[in-house]
C-alpha positions as CSV (number, residue, x, y, z in Angstrom):
1,M,-29.3,-58.2,10.3
2,G,-32.9,-57.1,10.0
3,K,-33.4,-57.7,13.7
4,W,-30.6,-55.8,14.8
5,F,-31.6,-52.9,12.5
6,N,-35.0,-52.8,13.9
7,Q,-33.7,-52.8,17.5
8,L,-31.3,-49.9,16.7
9,T,-34.1,-48.1,14.9
10,I,-36.3,-48.5,18.1
11,V,-33.4,-47.2,20.3
12,A,-32.6,-44.2,18.2
13,Y,-36.4,-43.4,18.1
14,G,-36.6,-43.6,21.8
15,V,-33.4,-41.4,22.2
16,F,-34.9,-38.8,19.8
17,I,-38.2,-38.8,21.8
18,I,-36.3,-38.2,25.1
19,F,-34.3,-35.5,23.5
20,I,-37.5,-33.7,22.3
21,I,-39.1,-34.0,25.8
22,L,-36.0,-32.8,27.6
23,S,-35.8,-29.9,25.1
24,G,-39.3,-28.9,25.8
25,C,-38.8,-29.0,29.4
26,A,-35.6,-27.0,29.2
27,R,-37.5,-24.5,27.2
28,K,-40.4,-24.3,29.6
29,Q,-37.9,-23.9,32.5
30,E,-36.1,-21.1,30.6
31,E,-39.4,-19.4,30.0
32,K,-40.3,-19.8,33.6
33,G,-37.4,-17.7,34.8
34,K,-38.2,-14.8,32.6
35,L,-40.5,-12.0,33.2
36,T,-43.7,-12.5,31.0
37,V,-44.9,-9.3,29.7
38,I,-48.1,-9.0,27.6
39,F,-47.8,-6.1,25.1
40,G,-50.6,-4.8,23.2
41,T,-50.4,-6.2,19.7
42,R,-50.1,-2.7,18.2
43,L,-46.9,-2.2,20.3
44,G,-45.4,-5.2,18.5
45,D,-46.6,-4.0,15.1
46,S,-44.9,-0.5,15.6
47,G,-41.8,-1.9,17.1
48,F,-42.2,-0.1,20.3
49,A,-42.3,-3.4,22.4
50,T,-38.9,-4.4,21.1
51,F,-37.8,-0.9,21.9
52,V,-38.8,-1.3,25.5
53,Q,-37.7,-4.9,25.9
54,E,-34.1,-4.2,24.8
55,R,-33.6,-1.2,27.1
56,F,-35.2,-2.9,30.2
57,E,-33.1,-6.1,29.7
58,Q,-30.0,-4.0,29.3
59,R,-30.8,-2.0,32.3
60,Y,-31.6,-4.8,34.8
61,N,-30.3,-8.0,33.2
62,I,-33.7,-9.5,33.4
63,A,-34.9,-11.3,30.4
64,I,-38.5,-10.8,29.1
65,Q,-40.7,-13.4,27.5
66,P,-43.0,-11.1,25.4
67,R,-46.5,-11.9,24.4
68,Y,-48.5,-10.0,22.0
69,R,-52.2,-9.9,22.6
70,C,-55.5,-8.0,22.1
71,M,-57.2,-7.2,25.4
72,E,-60.0,-9.7,24.7
73,E,-57.3,-12.5,24.9
74,V,-55.5,-11.1,27.9
75,V,-58.1,-12.0,30.8
76,K,-58.2,-15.7,29.6
77,E,-54.3,-15.9,29.7
78,L,-54.3,-14.3,33.1
79,K,-56.6,-17.1,34.4
80,E,-54.2,-19.7,32.8
81,G,-51.4,-18.2,34.8
82,G,-47.8,-17.4,33.9
83,V,-48.3,-13.7,33.3
84,D,-46.4,-11.1,35.3
85,V,-47.1,-7.7,33.9
86,L,-49.2,-5.8,31.2
87,L,-48.3,-3.0,28.9
88,H,-51.6,-2.2,27.0
89,A,-54.3,0.3,26.0
90,H,-58.0,-0.4,26.5
91,P,-61.0,1.5,27.7
92,G,-61.6,-1.5,30.1
93,M,-58.4,-1.1,32.1
94,E,-60.0,0.7,35.0
95,K,-62.6,-2.1,35.3
96,I,-60.0,-4.8,35.6
97,E,-58.1,-2.8,38.1
98,K,-61.3,-2.4,40.2
99,A,-62.0,-6.1,40.0
100,G,-58.6,-6.8,41.5
101,I,-57.2,-8.4,38.5
102,V,-54.2,-6.0,38.3
103,V,-52.4,-3.6,40.6
104,N,-49.9,-0.7,40.4
105,R,-51.6,0.6,37.2
106,R,-49.8,3.7,35.7
107,K,-49.9,5.8,32.6
108,V,-46.8,5.4,30.4
109,A,-47.3,6.9,26.9
110,E,-50.0,8.4,24.6
111,S,-50.3,7.7,21.0
112,D,-53.3,8.2,18.7
113,W,-55.8,6.9,16.2
114,V,-55.9,8.4,12.7
115,L,-58.5,8.0,9.9
116,V,-56.6,6.9,6.8
117,G,-57.9,6.3,3.3
118,P,-57.2,6.3,-0.4
119,P,-55.0,9.0,-1.7
120,N,-57.9,10.3,-4.0
121,D,-60.2,10.7,-0.7
122,P,-63.6,9.9,-2.5
123,A,-65.5,11.1,0.5
124,G,-63.5,14.4,1.0
125,I,-62.8,13.8,4.6
126,G,-59.3,15.4,4.4
127,K,-61.1,18.9,4.7
128,C,-62.9,18.0,7.8
129,N,-62.2,19.6,11.1
130,D,-62.8,16.6,13.4
131,V,-63.2,12.9,13.2
132,L,-67.0,12.9,13.8
133,E,-67.5,15.1,10.8
134,A,-65.3,12.8,8.7
135,L,-67.4,9.7,9.7
136,G,-70.6,11.5,8.8
137,K,-69.1,12.3,5.3
138,I,-68.1,8.6,4.9
139,Y,-71.6,7.6,6.0
140,Q,-73.3,10.0,3.6
141,H,-71.1,8.9,0.7
142,Q,-71.5,5.2,1.5
143,A,-67.6,5.1,0.8
144,P,-65.9,1.9,1.5
145,F,-64.9,1.7,5.2
146,L,-63.1,-1.4,6.7
147,S,-63.6,-2.3,10.4
148,R,-61.7,-5.0,12.3
149,G,-64.9,-6.2,13.8
150,D,-63.0,-8.3,16.4
151,L,-63.7,-6.7,19.7
152,S,-60.2,-5.4,20.0
153,C,-59.5,-1.9,21.4
154,E,-59.3,-0.6,18.0
155,N,-62.7,-2.0,17.1
156,V,-64.1,-0.7,20.4
157,A,-62.7,2.8,19.8
158,E,-64.1,2.9,16.2
159,E,-67.6,1.7,17.3
160,K,-67.7,4.5,20.0
161,L,-66.8,7.1,17.5
162,W,-69.6,6.0,15.2
163,R,-72.1,6.3,18.1
164,M,-70.7,9.7,19.0
165,A,-71.1,10.8,15.3
166,G,-74.8,9.4,15.5
167,Y,-74.5,6.8,12.8
168,E,-74.9,3.0,12.7
169,P,-72.6,1.7,9.9
170,R,-74.3,-1.1,7.9
171,G,-74.3,-2.1,4.3
172,K,-72.1,-3.3,1.7
173,W,-69.8,-0.2,2.0
174,Y,-69.0,-1.2,5.5
175,V,-66.5,-4.2,5.4
176,V,-65.9,-6.2,8.4
177,A,-62.5,-8.0,8.3
178,R,-62.4,-10.0,11.5
179,L,-58.5,-9.8,11.3
180,S,-55.8,-8.5,13.5
181,N,-54.2,-5.0,13.2
182,K,-51.6,-5.2,10.3
183,P,-53.5,-7.7,8.0
184,S,-56.6,-5.3,8.5
185,L,-54.6,-2.4,7.5
186,R,-53.3,-3.9,4.5
187,M,-56.7,-5.3,3.5
188,A,-58.0,-1.6,3.7
189,S,-55.2,-0.5,1.4
190,Q,-55.9,-3.3,-1.1
191,M,-59.6,-2.5,-1.1
192,G,-59.3,1.2,-1.2
193,C,-61.2,1.5,2.1
194,Y,-61.2,4.1,4.8
195,Y,-59.8,2.8,8.1
196,L,-59.2,3.8,11.7
197,A,-55.6,3.0,12.2
198,D,-53.0,3.2,15.0
199,R,-50.7,6.0,13.9
200,P,-47.5,4.2,15.1
201,T,-48.4,1.1,13.2
202,F,-49.4,3.1,10.1
203,L,-46.0,4.7,10.1
204,A,-44.3,1.5,10.5
205,E,-46.2,0.0,7.5
206,R,-46.7,3.0,5.2
207,D,-44.2,2.0,2.5
208,F,-46.5,-1.1,1.9
209,L,-49.8,0.8,1.8
210,N,-51.7,2.8,-0.7
211,L,-53.2,4.9,2.1
212,K,-52.7,8.3,3.7
213,I,-53.5,9.9,6.9
214,L,-56.5,12.3,6.3
215,V,-57.8,13.1,9.8
216,G,-55.8,13.0,13.1
217,G,-54.8,15.0,16.0
218,C,-58.3,15.2,17.5
219,E,-58.8,14.9,21.4
220,L,-61.2,12.0,20.7
221,L,-58.4,10.1,19.0
222,K,-56.1,9.9,21.9
223,D,-54.9,6.4,22.9
224,I,-53.4,6.0,26.3
225,W,-50.9,3.1,27.2
226,E,-50.7,1.9,30.7
227,V,-48.5,-0.5,32.6
228,M,-49.9,-2.7,35.5
229,I,-48.8,-5.9,37.4
230,V,-51.0,-8.9,37.6
231,N,-52.3,-9.1,41.1
232,P,-50.1,-11.8,43.1
233,R,-52.9,-12.3,45.6
234,R,-55.2,-13.4,42.8
235,F,-52.8,-15.4,40.6
236,R,-50.1,-17.8,41.3
237,G,-46.5,-17.4,40.4
238,V,-46.4,-13.7,39.6
239,K,-42.7,-12.3,39.8
240,Y,-43.9,-9.3,41.7
241,Q,-40.6,-7.7,42.4
242,Q,-39.3,-8.1,38.9
243,A,-42.7,-6.8,37.6
244,L,-42.2,-3.8,39.8
245,K,-38.9,-3.0,38.3
246,F,-40.5,-3.1,35.0
247,V,-43.2,-0.6,36.1
248,E,-40.6,1.7,37.7
249,F,-38.5,1.4,34.5
250,V,-41.1,2.4,31.9
251,T,-42.3,5.3,34.1
252,S,-38.7,6.5,34.9
253,S,-37.5,10.0,33.8
254,E,-34.7,8.0,31.8
255,F,-37.1,6.0,29.8
256,Q,-39.7,8.5,29.4
257,K,-37.1,10.8,27.7
258,D,-36.2,7.8,25.4
259,I,-39.9,7.5,24.3
260,S,-39.5,11.1,22.8
261,K,-36.8,9.7,20.6
262,F,-38.6,6.6,19.3
263,G,-39.4,7.1,15.5
264,M,-37.7,10.5,15.2
265,E,-35.1,9.0,12.8
266,E,-37.6,7.1,10.7
267,Y,-40.6,9.4,10.6
268,G,-39.1,12.8,11.8
269,Y,-41.3,13.0,14.7
270,A,-42.2,10.7,17.7
271,P,-45.4,8.8,17.5
272,Y,-45.5,8.2,21.2
273,K,-45.7,10.9,23.8
274,P,-44.5,10.3,27.3
275,L,-47.0,10.6,30.1
276,A,-45.0,9.8,33.2
277,L,-42.1,12.1,33.2
278,E,-41.0,12.3,36.9
279,N,-38.8,15.4,36.2
280,P,-39.9,17.0,32.9
281,E,-37.5,19.5,31.5
């Protein structure tokens, strides 16, 4: 009896292993047939990536395999292969286009950064005319400020603003989180810190935060989202024709008008502004 039981156990275990392997292969094959789109993590946090995906899949019946990545992670993934198109925002986009890593780069939408902070605003930045003046007040008051400190586009934008303001933030008041977008935002709320936030993400998270928008709407705080196809001459397996449909879709008049509707019901205004209207009304 014990011998037969052991043999049955071995057979069952073997069947289970084969099932796992076949399931994994099937899943990889399924993903292989999808259009792999790398979205900026903030597009995932705000819900805009899902907004794009649902409408594209409905329009073309082409399934998207989404990935949410900060830009410093993107180039590594491109080298590993299996990526078709990017919808992202970063000051380095022009460089990767000139390097031949991507093609068909086009503007899609504009959002913006905002300086948020505790409702009591200890540094008094809510009265400032622009973001550079506000950073100066934070520095002078040594008021707690949280930085992502992770080389993300948000971190790059923040460090650029500090340089433009003429300050090098250092000290106990300047907290470096080394966390991604939403965890950093929530940490800033818990610690009562000022923070450079992505407006759409802040709006999506505001019910969980003890923070308010204190400075926004400045020219320096604009954030441009662009679409681009991974260069099929440099990287294998790029689904160029499907990727081209994605580019055409997100820059089409139809979808550009939809961008203006995103967030209207929840926030009373649209946090993304269309930038590629073919036939603006």
